[in-house]
N, C-alpha and C positions, 0 to 999 in steps of 0.2 A: 764853505760847505763842500763835503767830499761825497761823491757817489761812486759806487762800485757795483757792477752787476755781472752776473755770469751770462755772457752772451749766448753760449751754446744751450744752457738750461732755459733761458728766456725764449729763445726761438723754438726749443723743444716743447715748451708749454703751449706756445701758439700753435704748433703743428698738431699736438694732441687735441687741443680744443677744436681746431678746424675739423679734425676727424670725427669728433663727437657731433659737431654741428651739421655734418653731412647727412645726419639722420633726419633733419628737418624736411627735406624734400619728400621722402616716403610718407611722412606724417601729413604733409600738404596734400599729397595724392590720395591718401586714405580719407581725409576730411572731404575732399572734392567728391570722391566715390560715394561716401556715405550720404552726403547731401543730395547727390543725384539719385541714389537708390531710394531714399525716403521721399524725395520730391516726385519720383516716378510713381511711387505707390499712392501718393496723395493726388497728383495730377492737377488739382485746382483748389480754389478756396482760400480762406484767410490763413489757415495753418501753412499751406503750401507757399503762399506769398511771404509769410513771416520767416519760414525756414530758408527759402531762397535768399531773402535779404540778409538774414543772419549769417548764412554760410558764405555768400559772395562778398558782402560788404563789411562783415565783422571778422569772422574766423579766418578766412583766406587772406584778407588784407592785413590782419594782425600778424599772421605767420610770415607773409611777405616782408612786412616792415621789420619783424624780428630778424629775419635773415639778412636784410640790408644793414641793420644796426650792428649785427654781429660781424659782418664783413668790414664795416667801418672800424670797429674796435680792433680787428686783426690787422687791418692796414695801418692804423695809427700806431699800434704796438710795434709792428715791424719797422715803421718809419722812425719811431723813437729809438729803437735798438740800433738802427743804421746810423742815426745822428750821433748816438753815444759812441759807436765805433769810429765814426769819422772824426769826432772830437778827440778821441784817444790818439788816433793816427796823426792828427794835426799837432796835438800836444807833444807827441813823441818826435815829430819832425822839427818842431820849434826847439825842443831841448837839444836835439842832435845838432841843429844849426848853431845854437848858442854855445854848445860845448866845443864845437869845432872852432868857433871864433875865439874862444878863451885858450884852448889847447890847440896849438898848431900841429894837429895830427890828422892828415888826410886819410889814414887807415882806420880811424875811429868810426865804428858803425853801430847800427842798432837794428834789430830785427823787427820791422813793422808788421810782418806777417803774424806775429804773436797776437796782435790786436784784431786782425781781420776775422770776421765771422766765417765759419766754414758752413757750406750749404748743408741743409738737413735733407736726409734721404727720404 
């Protein structure tokens, strides 16, 4: 089985997705503000209690969990791309070593930097 990925595009997609997900924090702040505003208007009673519970224990926790899961996805994707690149580098180094053992040519070389991911800005 052969795999071939575009490292730069893969990391670019992760960077773009991270940028979109940075919008979750303002949403969390807005939900917190709305729950507090409505709770301040109600001040007490069963509706106030239900709103506080729903806001604190459902909405905000779900948003926090979503942020953490997204961070895990990004971390896993970046780790998978890094492992892919490391595998390519190892494969290239193995091929180079084997080629040198067959062809007695110490000037024979291979550019490993071709396989290295370049940092995204």
